[in-house]
C-alpha positions as CSV (number, residue, x, y, z in Angstrom):
1,M,-65.5,-186.2,-143.4
2,E,-65.0,-183.4,-146.0
3,P,-63.5,-184.1,-149.4
4,C,-59.7,-184.6,-149.6
5,V,-57.8,-182.0,-151.5
6,S,-54.7,-181.9,-153.7
7,I,-52.9,-178.6,-154.1
8,V,-50.9,-178.2,-157.3
9,V,-48.3,-175.5,-157.5
10,P,-46.6,-175.0,-161.0
11,T,-43.2,-173.4,-160.9
12,W,-40.4,-172.4,-163.3
13,N,-37.2,-170.9,-162.0
14,G,-39.2,-169.6,-159.1
15,L,-37.2,-170.5,-156.0
16,A,-37.5,-167.0,-154.5
17,L,-41.2,-167.1,-155.0
18,L,-41.6,-170.6,-153.5
19,A,-39.6,-169.6,-150.5
20,R,-41.8,-166.5,-150.0
21,F,-45.3,-168.0,-150.8
22,L,-45.2,-171.8,-150.4
23,P,-45.4,-171.5,-146.5
24,S,-48.9,-169.9,-146.9
25,V,-49.9,-172.9,-149.0
26,L,-48.7,-175.3,-146.4
27,A,-50.5,-173.3,-143.7
28,A,-53.8,-173.4,-145.6
29,G,-53.4,-177.1,-146.2
30,K,-52.7,-177.6,-142.5
31,R,-55.8,-175.5,-141.5
32,Y,-58.1,-177.4,-143.8
33,H,-56.9,-180.7,-142.4
34,E,-57.4,-179.5,-138.9
35,I,-61.0,-178.4,-139.4
36,S,-62.1,-181.3,-141.8
37,R,-59.7,-184.2,-140.9
38,A,-59.5,-184.7,-144.7
39,S,-56.2,-185.6,-146.3
40,V,-54.2,-182.9,-148.1
41,Q,-51.7,-183.5,-150.8
42,I,-49.3,-180.7,-152.0
43,I,-47.7,-181.2,-155.4
44,V,-45.1,-178.8,-156.7
45,V,-44.7,-179.3,-160.5
46,D,-41.2,-178.1,-161.5
47,D,-41.3,-177.1,-165.2
48,G,-37.6,-177.6,-166.0
49,S,-36.2,-175.1,-163.6
50,T,-32.5,-174.3,-163.8
51,D,-32.1,-172.6,-160.5
52,Q,-31.8,-174.4,-157.1
53,T,-35.5,-175.3,-156.9
54,R,-35.0,-179.1,-156.9
55,G,-32.5,-179.1,-154.0
56,W,-34.6,-176.6,-152.0
57,L,-37.8,-178.7,-152.3
58,T,-35.9,-181.8,-151.2
59,E,-34.7,-179.9,-148.1
60,Q,-38.4,-178.9,-147.4
61,G,-39.4,-182.6,-147.4
62,F,-40.9,-182.9,-150.9
63,E,-40.3,-186.3,-152.4
64,D,-40.1,-187.2,-156.1
65,S,-43.5,-188.2,-157.5
66,A,-42.1,-191.3,-159.2
67,R,-40.7,-192.6,-156.0
68,R,-43.9,-191.8,-154.2
69,E,-46.0,-193.7,-156.7
70,S,-44.1,-196.9,-156.0
71,E,-44.4,-196.3,-152.2
72,R,-48.1,-195.5,-152.5
73,S,-48.9,-199.1,-153.6
74,E,-47.7,-200.1,-150.1
75,T,-48.4,-197.4,-147.5
76,P,-48.8,-193.7,-148.4
77,S,-46.1,-191.7,-146.7
78,L,-47.2,-188.6,-144.8
79,V,-44.6,-186.0,-144.1
80,P,-45.0,-184.0,-140.9
81,V,-44.8,-180.3,-141.6
82,N,-44.9,-177.5,-139.1
83,G,-47.3,-175.0,-140.5
84,S,-47.4,-171.3,-139.7
85,G,-51.0,-171.3,-138.4
86,A,-52.1,-170.5,-134.9
87,G,-50.4,-172.6,-132.3
88,G,-47.7,-173.9,-134.7
89,S,-48.9,-177.5,-134.2
90,A,-47.8,-180.1,-136.8
91,C,-50.0,-181.6,-139.4
92,A,-49.5,-184.5,-141.8
93,L,-49.3,-183.2,-145.3
94,E,-48.3,-185.4,-148.3
95,L,-45.6,-183.5,-150.1
96,E,-44.6,-184.4,-153.7
97,V,-42.6,-182.8,-156.5
98,V,-43.2,-183.7,-160.2
99,R,-40.2,-182.8,-162.3
100,S,-39.8,-182.0,-166.0
101,E,-36.4,-182.0,-167.6
102,V,-37.4,-179.4,-170.1
103,N,-39.7,-176.3,-169.9
104,V,-43.1,-177.1,-171.4
105,G,-45.2,-174.2,-170.4
106,F,-48.0,-173.5,-167.9
107,G,-50.8,-175.6,-169.3
108,E,-48.9,-178.8,-169.8
109,T,-47.2,-178.4,-166.4
110,C,-50.6,-178.0,-164.7
111,N,-51.9,-181.1,-166.6
112,R,-49.1,-183.1,-165.2
113,G,-50.0,-181.9,-161.7
114,F,-53.6,-182.9,-162.1
115,A,-52.5,-186.3,-163.4
116,A,-50.3,-186.9,-160.3
117,A,-53.1,-185.7,-157.9
118,T,-54.9,-188.4,-156.0
119,H,-57.8,-186.5,-154.5
120,P,-61.1,-185.5,-156.0
121,L,-60.6,-181.7,-155.7
122,V,-57.5,-179.9,-156.9
123,F,-56.6,-176.4,-155.8
124,L,-54.4,-174.9,-158.4
125,V,-52.1,-172.1,-157.0
126,N,-49.5,-170.0,-158.8
127,N,-46.0,-169.9,-157.1
128,D,-46.5,-166.2,-156.6
129,V,-49.7,-166.4,-154.7
130,E,-50.2,-166.1,-151.0
131,V,-53.1,-168.2,-149.8
132,G,-55.3,-167.1,-147.0
133,E,-55.2,-169.6,-144.1
134,D,-59.0,-170.3,-144.3
135,A,-59.3,-170.2,-148.1
136,I,-59.8,-173.9,-148.9
137,A,-62.9,-174.8,-147.0
138,P,-65.2,-172.2,-148.6
139,L,-64.1,-173.4,-152.1
140,V,-64.8,-177.0,-151.2
141,E,-68.4,-176.2,-150.1
142,N,-69.3,-175.3,-153.7
143,F,-68.6,-178.8,-155.0
144,A,-71.6,-180.1,-153.1
145,D,-73.4,-179.0,-156.3
146,P,-72.5,-181.7,-158.9
147,S,-72.7,-179.2,-161.8
148,V,-69.7,-177.2,-160.4
149,F,-66.6,-177.6,-162.5
150,A,-64.4,-174.9,-160.7
151,A,-64.6,-172.3,-158.0
152,H,-62.1,-169.4,-157.8
153,C,-60.9,-167.1,-155.1
154,R,-61.1,-163.4,-154.5
155,V,-57.7,-162.1,-155.5
156,L,-56.0,-159.1,-154.0
157,D,-52.9,-157.4,-155.4
158,F,-50.0,-158.4,-153.1
159,N,-48.5,-154.9,-153.2
160,T,-51.5,-152.6,-153.1
161,G,-54.2,-154.8,-151.4
162,K,-56.7,-153.8,-154.1
163,D,-59.0,-156.3,-155.8
164,C,-57.5,-157.7,-159.0
165,G,-59.6,-160.9,-159.3
166,T,-63.3,-161.0,-158.6
167,G,-66.3,-162.6,-160.4
168,K,-66.3,-162.3,-164.1
169,V,-69.2,-161.5,-166.4
170,G,-69.1,-162.9,-170.0
171,G,-70.6,-161.6,-173.2
172,F,-70.0,-160.9,-176.9
173,S,-69.4,-157.6,-178.6
174,R,-67.4,-156.2,-181.6
175,G,-66.6,-159.7,-182.8
176,F,-65.1,-161.1,-179.6
177,I,-66.1,-163.0,-176.5
178,R,-65.6,-160.6,-173.6
179,V,-64.5,-162.2,-170.4
180,H,-62.9,-159.6,-168.2
181,Q,-65.8,-157.5,-166.9
182,S,-65.8,-157.8,-163.1
183,Y,-68.5,-157.8,-160.5
184,V,-68.8,-158.0,-156.7
185,P,-71.6,-159.1,-154.4
186,A,-73.8,-156.1,-153.4
187,G,-73.0,-155.2,-149.8
188,G,-70.6,-158.0,-149.6
189,R,-73.3,-160.7,-149.8
190,A,-75.3,-162.4,-152.5
191,A,-78.5,-164.4,-152.4
192,G,-77.9,-166.5,-155.5
193,P,-75.0,-168.4,-157.0
194,L,-72.1,-166.3,-158.1
195,Y,-71.3,-167.6,-161.6
196,S,-68.1,-166.5,-163.2
197,M,-67.0,-166.6,-166.8
198,F,-63.7,-168.2,-165.9
199,A,-61.7,-169.5,-163.0
200,G,-58.3,-167.9,-163.0
201,G,-55.6,-170.6,-163.0
202,G,-53.6,-168.8,-160.3
203,S,-56.0,-169.6,-157.4
204,A,-58.9,-171.8,-158.3
205,M,-60.2,-175.2,-157.3
206,F,-61.3,-177.8,-159.8
207,D,-63.2,-181.1,-159.9
208,R,-60.4,-183.3,-160.9
209,L,-62.5,-185.9,-162.7
210,K,-64.3,-183.3,-164.7
211,F,-61.0,-181.6,-165.5
212,L,-59.5,-184.9,-166.9
213,E,-62.7,-185.9,-168.7
214,I,-62.9,-182.7,-170.8
215,G,-59.1,-182.8,-171.5
216,G,-57.4,-180.4,-169.2
217,F,-55.6,-177.3,-170.3
218,E,-55.5,-176.9,-174.1
219,P,-52.1,-177.8,-175.7
220,L,-52.7,-175.5,-178.6
221,L,-52.3,-172.6,-176.3
222,S,-48.9,-173.6,-175.1
223,P,-46.7,-172.1,-173.6
224,F,-49.0,-169.6,-171.7
225,Y,-52.0,-167.3,-171.6
226,W,-55.8,-167.9,-172.2
227,E,-55.6,-171.5,-170.9
228,D,-57.9,-170.8,-167.9
229,V,-60.3,-168.8,-170.0
230,E,-60.5,-171.5,-172.7
231,L,-60.9,-174.3,-170.2
232,S,-63.7,-172.6,-168.3
233,Y,-65.6,-171.7,-171.5
234,R,-65.3,-175.3,-172.6
235,A,-66.7,-176.4,-169.2
236,W,-69.6,-173.9,-169.5
237,K,-70.5,-175.2,-173.0
238,R,-70.3,-178.8,-171.7
239,G,-73.0,-178.1,-169.2
240,F,-70.9,-177.3,-166.1
241,T,-70.7,-174.2,-164.0
242,V,-67.9,-172.0,-162.7
243,I,-68.3,-170.2,-159.3
244,Y,-66.7,-167.2,-157.7
245,E,-66.1,-167.7,-154.0
246,P,-65.4,-164.3,-152.3
247,R,-64.8,-165.8,-148.9
248,S,-61.6,-167.5,-150.1
249,I,-58.9,-164.8,-150.3
250,T,-55.5,-164.9,-151.9
251,R,-52.9,-162.2,-152.6
252,H,-51.1,-162.3,-156.0
253,N,-47.7,-160.8,-156.7
254,L,-48.7,-160.1,-160.3
255,S,-46.7,-161.5,-163.3
256,S,-43.8,-162.6,-161.3
257,T,-42.9,-165.3,-163.8
258,I,-44.1,-164.1,-167.2
259,G,-42.9,-160.7,-166.3
260,K,-39.3,-162.0,-166.8
261,L,-40.0,-162.5,-170.5
262,K,-40.0,-159.9,-173.3
263,R,-43.2,-157.9,-173.3
264,R,-43.6,-157.9,-177.1
265,S,-43.1,-161.7,-177.3
266,V,-45.7,-162.2,-174.5
267,R,-48.2,-159.9,-176.2
268,L,-47.8,-161.8,-179.5
269,V,-48.5,-165.1,-177.8
270,E,-51.5,-163.6,-175.9
271,Q,-53.1,-162.3,-179.1
272,R,-52.5,-165.6,-181.0
273,N,-54.1,-167.6,-178.2
274,R,-57.1,-165.3,-178.0
275,L,-57.7,-166.0,-181.7
276,V,-57.2,-169.8,-181.2
277,Y,-59.7,-169.8,-178.4
278,H,-62.3,-168.1,-180.5
279,W,-61.7,-170.4,-183.5
280,I,-62.1,-173.5,-181.4
281,H,-65.3,-172.4,-179.6
282,L,-67.4,-170.0,-181.6
283,Q,-69.9,-172.4,-183.1
284,D,-72.8,-169.9,-183.6
285,R,-72.6,-169.0,-187.3
286,G,-73.7,-165.4,-186.8
287,L,-71.2,-164.8,-184.0
288,L,-68.4,-166.5,-186.0
289,A,-69.2,-164.3,-189.1
290,S,-69.0,-161.2,-186.9
291,H,-65.7,-162.4,-185.4
292,I,-64.1,-163.1,-188.8
293,A,-65.2,-159.7,-190.1
294,W,-63.7,-157.9,-187.1
295,V,-60.4,-159.9,-187.4
296,L,-60.1,-158.9,-191.0
297,L,-60.8,-155.3,-190.1
298,L,-58.2,-155.3,-187.3
299,A,-55.6,-157.0,-189.6
300,M,-56.2,-154.4,-192.4
301,T,-56.0,-151.5,-190.1
302,A,-53.2,-152.8,-187.9
303,P,-50.4,-150.7,-189.6
304,L,-52.6,-147.6,-189.3
305,R,-53.1,-148.2,-185.6
306,F,-49.4,-148.9,-185.2
307,K,-50.1,-152.5,-184.1
308,P,-48.4,-154.7,-186.6
309,G,-48.1,-157.4,-184.0
310,F,-51.8,-158.3,-184.5
311,I,-50.9,-159.5,-188.1
312,V,-48.0,-161.6,-186.7
313,S,-50.3,-163.2,-184.1
314,A,-53.0,-163.8,-186.7
315,F,-50.6,-165.7,-189.0
316,A,-49.3,-167.7,-186.0
317,A,-52.9,-168.7,-185.2
318,L,-53.5,-169.6,-188.9
319,K,-50.5,-172.0,-188.8
320,R,-52.5,-174.0,-186.2
321,L,-55.7,-174.1,-188.2
322,P,-55.6,-177.8,-189.1
323,A,-55.4,-178.7,-185.4
324,I,-58.0,-176.0,-184.6
325,R,-60.4,-177.6,-187.0
326,L,-60.1,-180.9,-185.3
327,R,-60.7,-179.3,-181.9
328,R,-63.8,-177.5,-183.3
329,V,-65.3,-180.8,-184.3
330,E,-64.6,-182.3,-180.9
331,E,-66.2,-179.4,-179.1
332,R,-69.2,-179.3,-181.4
333,L,-69.9,-183.0,-180.7
334,S,-69.5,-182.4,-176.9
335,T,-71.4,-179.2,-176.5
336,R,-74.4,-179.1,-174.2
337,R,-74.9,-175.3,-174.2
338,T,-74.7,-172.9,-177.2
339,D,-72.6,-169.8,-177.2
340,K,-75.7,-167.6,-176.7
341,E,-77.0,-169.8,-173.9
342,V,-73.8,-169.2,-172.0
343,F,-74.0,-165.5,-172.6
344,R,-77.6,-165.4,-171.4
345,I,-76.5,-166.8,-168.0
346,F,-74.3,-163.8,-167.6
347,E,-76.8,-161.3,-168.9
348,A,-79.1,-162.5,-166.1
349,L,-76.3,-162.4,-163.6
350,S,-75.5,-158.8,-164.5
351,T,-79.1,-157.6,-163.9
352,R,-79.4,-159.2,-160.4
353,D,-79.9,-156.8,-157.5
354,D,-77.4,-158.7,-155.3
355,V,-74.4,-158.1,-157.6
356,V,-72.7,-154.9,-158.8
357,V,-70.9,-154.9,-162.1
358,C,-67.9,-152.7,-161.5
359,D,-65.8,-152.4,-164.6
360,R,-65.3,-153.4,-168.2
């Protein structure tokens, strides 16, 4: 039998999104169960929602995780759910909701979902993502390789149908780690493994044990942004790999949750977390010196470039410096690959004949 899978869906005031997209998650879980006979657990992690999410989930058959935990010691309860797949037959899916009384942000919410998950593989799906019915099985196949930490889907823009999430090439230039250069398999196929710089947290599968062993999403990046990039880079440096799986397709209604927040506030947090990520992980002295020089230059020229927000973000990151120093020590002691060794993996990938680097 194939590995069992837990699907974790974080949500915050996203009732309309859950109503629109959760059926696709149920259908994908149903389909994977049908073809593999493996158990599927679906956990919605409610991050302190103030809308009607709780009542709606109860109506859909989701049970409180604390109650489930007490029941699980006796006999696991499987809730029959009619999926939307071909034939409309019913499949036993274990449905749970983990609730937080206060809003704690994306990373901590996901960490709670991984802690509640009971299966070895966890498929993390945003509440604004439509999952392809056959998306799960190809992701699972990648974990036959014990070095794989995560595998992520091909993501299409829900409104345009265009690619908005493919394989990512990593590197270093102008003082910063570059993580958003995309690639696609040449001719739709590739002969070698499709490594990716990071697994986007909106539609990626993780080895649960490895996720927990390396500490999950970084609390210093709370409440949102750069968590998936930082986690994936941490995994790369710990000796694991991250894979792009183009056969698994999802469609993302972009920024449906964060888009509700003020753009300037979001940008300040994003810039702060980008700096925190670098300060934790850049261990190579030469690369770190280059990064510091560029940060100083960007800070000094920020008013001239009409980007004073960079200075605000830099000071916000500096306030976290004591905790960052502790994390730097932890990562240095756990590192199996250097920064340059990680970058060389992607230098080799970008020169392969079976992949096409398509943007920067």
